[in-house]
C-alpha positions in Angstrom: 46.8 5.3 72.0 43.3 5.9 70.7 44.6 8.6 68.4 47.1 6.1 66.9 44.4 3.5 66.5 42.3 6.0 64.6 45.1 6.8 62.1 45.6 3.0 61.6 42.0 2.5 60.8 41.9 5.4 58.4 45.0 4.1 56.7 43.5 0.7 56.3 40.3 2.2 54.8 42.3 4.4 52.4 44.4 1.4 51.3 41.3 -0.6 50.5 39.8 2.3 48.6 42.9 2.9 46.5 43.4 -0.8 46.0 39.8 -1.2 44.8 40.3 1.7 42.3 43.4 0.0 40.9 41.5 -3.2 40.6 38.7 -1.6 38.5 40.8 -1.3 35.3 39.2 -0.6 32.0 39.8 -2.9 29.0 41.2 -0.4 26.5 42.4 -2.8 23.8 41.6 -1.8 20.2 40.8 -5.5 19.6 37.9 -5.4 22.2 34.5 -6.1 20.7 31.0 -5.9 22.3 28.7 -8.8 21.7 25.2 -8.2 20.4 22.0 -10.4 20.4 21.6 -9.5 16.7 23.5 -7.5 14.1 20.2 -6.0 12.8 17.1 -4.8 14.5 14.3 -5.4 12.0 10.8 -4.1 12.1 8.1 -5.7 9.9 5.6 -3.4 8.1 5.0 -0.3 10.2 2.0 1.9 9.3 2.7 5.6 8.9 1.9 7.8 11.9 1.4 4.8 14.1 4.1 3.7 16.5 5.7 0.3 16.2 6.1 -2.5 18.7 9.2 -2.4 20.8 12.3 -4.5 19.7 15.0 -5.3 22.2 18.8 -5.4 21.6 21.1 -7.0 24.2 24.7 -5.7 24.5 27.2 -7.8 26.4 30.8 -7.2 27.6 32.4 -10.6 27.2 35.6 -9.7 29.0 36.8 -9.9 32.6 37.4 -6.1 32.7 35.2 -3.1 32.5 34.6 -1.5 29.0 33.9 2.2 29.1 31.6 3.1 26.2 32.1 6.8 25.5 28.7 7.0 23.6 25.8 5.0 22.4 23.5 6.8 19.9 21.5 7.0 16.7 23.5 7.8 13.7 20.6 10.0 12.5 20.5 11.9 15.8 17.4 14.0 16.5 16.1 13.6 12.9 15.9 9.8 13.2 12.4 8.3 13.2 13.7 5.7 15.7 13.7 6.1 19.4 16.0 4.4 22.0 15.7 3.5 25.6 19.1 2.5 27.0 18.8 0.8 30.4 15.9 3.1 31.3 17.3 6.3 29.7 15.2 7.6 26.8 16.9 9.6 24.1 19.0 9.6 21.0 22.4 9.4 22.7 23.9 8.3 26.0 27.5 9.0 27.0 30.1 7.5 29.4 28.6 4.1 30.1 30.7 1.7 32.1 29.7 -1.9 31.2 31.1 -4.1 33.9 32.9 -7.4 33.2 30.6 -10.1 31.8 27.6 -7.8 32.2 24.9 -6.8 29.8 22.8 -3.8 29.0 19.5 -3.7 27.2 18.4 -1.2 24.5 14.7 -0.9 23.4 14.0 0.5 20.0 10.8 1.9 18.6 9.9 3.8 15.4 7.2 6.1 14.0 7.2 6.7 10.2 5.8 9.9 8.7 3.3 9.6 5.8 4.7 9.6 2.3 1.5 9.4 0.3 3.1 6.4 -1.4 1.1 3.3 -2.3 4.3 1.2 -2.2 6.1 0.0 0.9 9.2 2.0 1.9 12.3 1.1 3.8 13.6 3.3 6.6 17.1 2.8 7.9 19.4 4.0 10.6 22.0 2.5 13.0 23.1 2.5 16.6 26.7 3.6 17.0 28.8 2.3 19.9 32.0 4.3 20.4 34.7 3.0 22.7 38.5 2.4 22.8 38.9 4.8 19.8 36.8 2.6 17.6 33.1 2.1 16.6 30.7 -0.8 16.3 27.3 -0.4 14.8 23.9 -2.2 14.7 21.6 -1.7 11.7 18.0 -0.5 12.2 15.7 -1.4 9.4 11.9 -0.8 9.2 9.5 -1.5 6.4 6.9 1.3 6.3 3.6 1.5 4.5 1.3 4.5 4.0 -2.4 3.8 4.7 -5.9 5.1 4.4 -6.6 5.9 8.0 -10.1 6.0 9.6 -11.1 6.4 13.2 -14.0 7.3 15.4 -16.2 8.5 12.5 -19.4 7.7 10.5 -19.0 7.3 6.7 -21.6 7.3 3.9 -21.3 5.2 0.7 -17.7 4.6 -0.3 -15.6 2.3 -2.4 -12.4 1.1 -0.9 -9.9 0.1 -3.6 -6.8 -2.1 -3.5 -4.1 0.5 -3.6 -2.8 0.7 0.0 -4.0 -0.8 3.3 -6.8 0.7 5.3 -6.2 1.3 9.0 -9.2 1.5 11.3 -8.3 3.2 14.6 -11.1 3.1 17.2 -14.6 2.9 15.8 -15.9 3.1 12.2 -19.6 3.2 11.4 -21.2 2.6 7.9 -24.2 4.8 8.1 -27.9 3.8 7.5 -28.8 3.5 3.8 -25.1 3.7 2.9 -23.0 1.0 1.3 -19.3 0.3 1.9 -18.0 -1.5 -1.2 -14.6 -3.2 -0.8 -12.8 -4.3 -3.9 -10.8 -7.6 -4.3 -7.4 -7.6 -2.7 -8.1 -4.8 -0.2 -6.5 -5.3 3.3 -8.2 -3.8 6.4 -6.1 -3.5 9.6 -7.8 -2.8 12.9 -6.0 -1.3 15.9 -6.6 -2.7 19.4 -10.2 -2.3 20.6 -11.3 -1.2 17.1 -14.6 -2.3 15.6 -16.4 -1.9 12.3 -20.2 -1.2 12.8 -22.4 -1.6 9.8 -25.8 0.2 10.1 -26.2 0.1 6.3 -24.6 -2.4 4.0 -21.1 -3.9 3.4 -20.2 -5.6 0.1 -16.8 -7.2 0.5 -16.6 -9.2 -2.7 -13.1 -10.7 -3.1 -11.9 -13.4 -5.5 -9.9 -16.6 -5.1 -6.7 -14.9 -6.3 -7.5 -11.6 -4.4 -9.3 -12.2 -1.1 -10.2 -9.3 1.1 -8.5 -9.5 4.5 -9.7 -8.2 7.9 -7.0 -8.4 10.5 -5.2 -6.5 13.3 -2.5 -3.9 12.8 0.1 -6.1 14.5 2.1 -7.7 11.7 5.0 -9.2 13.7 5.4 -13.0 13.3 4.5 -13.6 16.9 1.1 -12.1 16.4 0.1 -14.1 13.3 -2.3 -16.4 15.1 -3.1 -14.6 18.3 -6.8 -14.0 18.9 -8.5 -11.0 20.4 -6.3 -8.3 18.8 -9.4 -6.2 17.7 -13.1 -6.3 18.4 -14.7 -7.5 15.1 -17.5 -6.6 12.7 -21.0 -5.8 13.9 -23.9 -5.9 11.5 -26.3 -3.8 13.4 -30.1 -4.1 13.7 -31.5 -2.9 10.4 -28.4 -3.7 8.4 -29.2 -5.7 5.3 -27.8 -7.3 2.1 -24.3 -7.7 3.6 -22.0 -9.8 1.4 -18.6 -11.4 2.3 -17.1 -13.5 -0.5 -13.5 -14.7 -0.4 -12.9 -12.8 2.8 -10.4 -13.7 5.6 -11.4 -12.5 9.0 -9.0 -13.3 11.8 -7.7 -12.7 15.3 -10.6 -10.7 16.6 -13.0 -11.2 19.6 -16.1 -11.8 17.5 -15.7 -12.3 13.8 -19.1 -11.2 12.6 -22.0 -10.3 14.9 -25.3 -10.2 13.1 -28.2 -8.5 14.9 -31.9 -9.0 14.4 -33.4 -8.3 11.0 -35.3 -11.3 9.8 -35.8 -11.4 6.0 -35.5 -14.8 4.3 -35.7 -13.3 0.8 -32.7 -10.9 1.3 -30.5 -12.3 4.1 -28.9 -10.0 6.5 -25.6 -11.8 5.7 -24.5 -13.8 2.7 -21.0 -15.2 3.4 -19.2 -17.6 1.0 -15.7 -18.9 0.3 -14.4 -17.3 3.4 -12.3 -18.1 6.5 -13.2 -16.8 9.9 -10.5 -18.0 12.4 -8.9 -17.4 15.8 -11.6 -15.5 17.7 -11.4 -15.1 21.4 -15.2 -15.6 21.6 -17.2 -16.5 18.4 -16.7 -16.5 14.7 -20.3 -15.9 13.7 -22.7 -14.7 16.4 -26.3 -14.3 15.1 -29.3 -13.0 17.1 -32.6 -13.7 15.4 -31.2 -12.8 12.0 -31.0 -14.3 8.5 -27.8 -15.9 7.2 -26.9 -17.9 4.1 -23.4 -19.4 4.1 -21.5 -21.8 1.9 -17.9 -22.9 1.3 -16.6 -21.4 4.6 -14.0 -22.5 7.1 -14.9 -21.4 10.6 -12.2 -22.4 13.1 -10.5 -22.1 16.4 -12.6 -20.0 18.7 -12.5 -19.7 22.5 -16.3 -20.2 22.8 -18.5 -21.0 19.7 -17.6 -21.3 16.1 -21.2 -20.5 15.2 -23.8 -19.3 17.7 -27.3 -19.0 16.2 -29.4 -17.5 19.0 -32.9 -16.0 19.5 -34.4 -17.9 16.6 -34.0 -16.7 13.0 -33.4 -18.3 9.6 -30.0 -19.9 8.7 -28.7 -22.0 5.9 -25.2 -23.5 5.9 -23.9 -25.6 2.9 -20.5 -27.2 2.5 -19.1 -25.4 5.6 -16.4 -26.7 7.8 -16.7 -25.8 11.4 -13.6 -27.1 13.1 -12.8 -25.9 16.6 -9.4 -26.9 17.9 -8.9 -23.9 20.3 -5.8 -24.4 22.3 -5.2 -21.2 24.2 -7.3 -22.1 27.3 -9.9 -24.6 28.4 -13.1 -24.4 26.2 -16.4 -25.3 27.9 -18.7 -24.5 24.9 -19.5 -26.4 21.7 -18.5 -25.4 18.2 -22.2 -24.9 17.3 -25.0 -23.4 19.4 -28.6 -23.2 18.3 -31.3 -21.6 20.6 -34.6 -19.7 20.2 -34.9 -17.6 23.3 -33.4 -14.9 25.5 -33.9 -13.9 29.1 -34.4 -10.2 29.8 -33.1 -8.2 32.7 -36.2 -9.1 34.8 -35.6 -12.8 34.3 -38.4 -13.2 31.9 -37.9 -15.6 29.0 -38.8 -14.6 25.5 -38.9 -17.1 22.6 -38.7 -16.4 18.9 -39.4 -18.7 15.9 -36.5 -20.7 14.5 -37.9 -20.8 11.0 -34.9 -22.6 9.6 -31.5 -23.9 10.6 -30.2 -26.2 7.9 -26.8 -27.7 7.7 -26.3 -29.5 4.4 -23.0 -31.3 3.4 -21.2 -29.7 6.4 -18.7 -30.8 9.0 -19.0 -29.8 12.6 -16.0 -31.1 14.6 -13.4 -30.2 17.2 -11.4 -31.3 20.2 -14.3 -31.5 22.7 -16.4 -34.6 23.3 -19.5 -32.9 21.8 -19.5 -30.0 19.4 -23.2 -29.5 18.8 -25.5 -27.9 21.5 -29.2 -27.5 20.7 -31.0 -25.5 23.4 -34.6 -24.9 22.3 -37.9 -24.2 24.0 -40.8 -25.8 22.1 -43.6 -23.2 22.5 -42.7 -21.7 19.1 -41.7 -22.8 15.6 -38.6 -25.2 15.7 -37.2 -26.1 12.3 -33.7 -27.4 12.2 -32.0 -30.1 10.2 -28.6 -31.7 9.8 -28.7 -33.2 6.3 -25.7 -35.3 5.0 -23.5 -33.8 7.7 -20.7 -35.1 9.9 -21.0 -34.0 13.5 -19.2 -34.8 16.7 -21.6 -35.5 19.6 -21.5 -37.6 22.8 -23.4 -40.8 23.4 -26.4 -39.0 25.0 -27.1 -36.9 21.9 -29.9 -38.6 19.9 -29.9 -38.3 16.1 -32.9 -40.7 15.6 -35.5 -38.1 14.6 -35.6 -38.0 10.8 -37.2 -34.6 10.9 -34.0 -33.2 12.2 -31.3 -35.6 11.2 -30.9 -37.3 7.8 -27.8 -39.3 6.8 -25.7 -37.9 9.6 -22.2 -39.3 10.5 -21.5 -39.3 14.2 -19.1 -42.3 14.6 -16.1 -41.2 12.5 -13.6 -38.4 12.5 -13.4 -36.2 9.3 -9.6 -36.9 9.2 -8.5 -33.3 8.6 -4.9 -33.2 7.4 -3.7 -30.9 10.2 -6.4 -28.9 12.0 -4.0 -27.6 14.6 -2.1 -25.9 11.9 -5.3 -24.6 10.2 -5.4 -27.2 7.4 -9.0 -28.6 7.2 -8.6 -30.4 3.9 -9.6 -34.0 4.0 -7.3 -37.0 4.2 -7.7 -39.7 1.6 -9.4 -42.0 4.2 -11.9 -39.4 5.5 -15.5 -40.6 6.1 -16.6 -37.3 4.7 -15.3 -38.1 1.2 -18.1 -38.5 -1.5 -20.8 -38.6 1.3 -22.5 -35.4 0.4 -26.0 -34.9 -1.0 -25.9 -34.4 -4.8 -28.5 -31.7 -4.6 -26.2 -29.4 -2.5 -23.2 -30.4 -4.6 -25.0 -29.3 -7.7 -25.9 -25.9 -6.1 -22.3 -25.2 -5.2 -20.2 -27.1 -7.8 -16.9 -25.4 -7.0 -15.3 -25.7 -3.5 -13.4 -23.0 -1.8 -10.3 -23.9 -3.9 -12.3 -23.9 -7.2 -12.3 -27.7 -7.3 -15.3 -29.3 -9.0 -17.5 -31.3 -6.6 -19.3 -33.1 -9.4 -16.3 -34.7 -11.0 -16.3 -38.0 -9.0 -18.7 -40.3 -7.3 -20.1 -37.7 -4.9 -19.5 -34.3 -3.3 -17.3 -34.3 -0.2 -18.6 -32.8 3.0 -17.2 -29.5 4.1 -15.6 -26.6 2.3 -12.9 -28.7 0.5 -13.3 -31.3 -2.2 -10.5 -33.8 -2.1 -9.1 -34.5 -5.6 -7.0 -37.7 -5.7 -3.9 -37.5 -7.9 -3.0 -40.6 -9.9 
């Protein structure tokens, strides 16, 4: 009896096994087509020798039966610059894949382009071939490549960087003492993650309105366009001098420009003009007892300070717009910090003279209640002044001392056109219109867009002069 029962159970199991096998039929129709998330996998500019970001392709079986894919592979095979990872399998080709009914698989694509010594962008193409049911479907792979001047983990002497092809800084680059790095208009500098430019000597980045000099990360995909913290920043080291940034764009770093101690009012450590410093995780301009002269600059959207002037020093800012509308996380700091001291590792406070901190015809605003923080100890020289400047401060902030505040607007917004989209031009009803001091307007007659500040009833505050059209 038990023997008969055993045979019955085995028969039932075998029946279910064979029945299941018969149920798992493949869809063999020549009319079957796989569905793809895109018909082209496109890579924006990829620098030679540097791997790309990863792009994803989703492949779906839309049918109620299994499709057996005999192979998925790169048309270029082993010689292709592209690389595939197909559901965890890395290689140029994978065979005999059973894609179950209504199921999907994921293919991840990367590329590395060999140098071509070409100043012009190049296009690299391949395709992914899907073979099944005696037919083929393909997905195009397209990457735009660019050869670069590559620097990394080295010290350079005096050099001139021209506008022929981009410069890629990989890791650390130091401009040596008594050396000058001259950067010509239109040059573009890309920095890899955790990379920084140290300047022990001098940097002269003198761009033009039509050909600004750009300092940015090496991630050029659209989703990285305004992401801060992609590289470390520019550090003007102690002893560095006569540094010039004119028509420069510095963006998406941790600290835009850090300026170390070297007080010299005749020859500023940093002269920066007609420039934009934006989207910093920490601070756009971080000065430590140094000397800075700045005019016609837009300093915006930083996780901490737009401008931090610390440990005293000498600073002049004219027609600058400091607008902090940081939106990536909660910001507890003001757009502008001024202090004249530091505390050493033993807890001892050291003060240094603040010989000058002048803000003339400027705007200092943002999305916090107060955007100016003055933290000074009065046992040393304290010279700071806001002259014909619009600032955002809370009700406890006093602007009654004429030695420090002259014709300051605190009760009105500057009415930027769209600060959250980076547009800090003034609306027609802005309180900053025509409010500027003529003396500063005459010194800097052209705004950042080359508009004349002296052509109407008065210069506007900030970097932009609004010109009304009839």
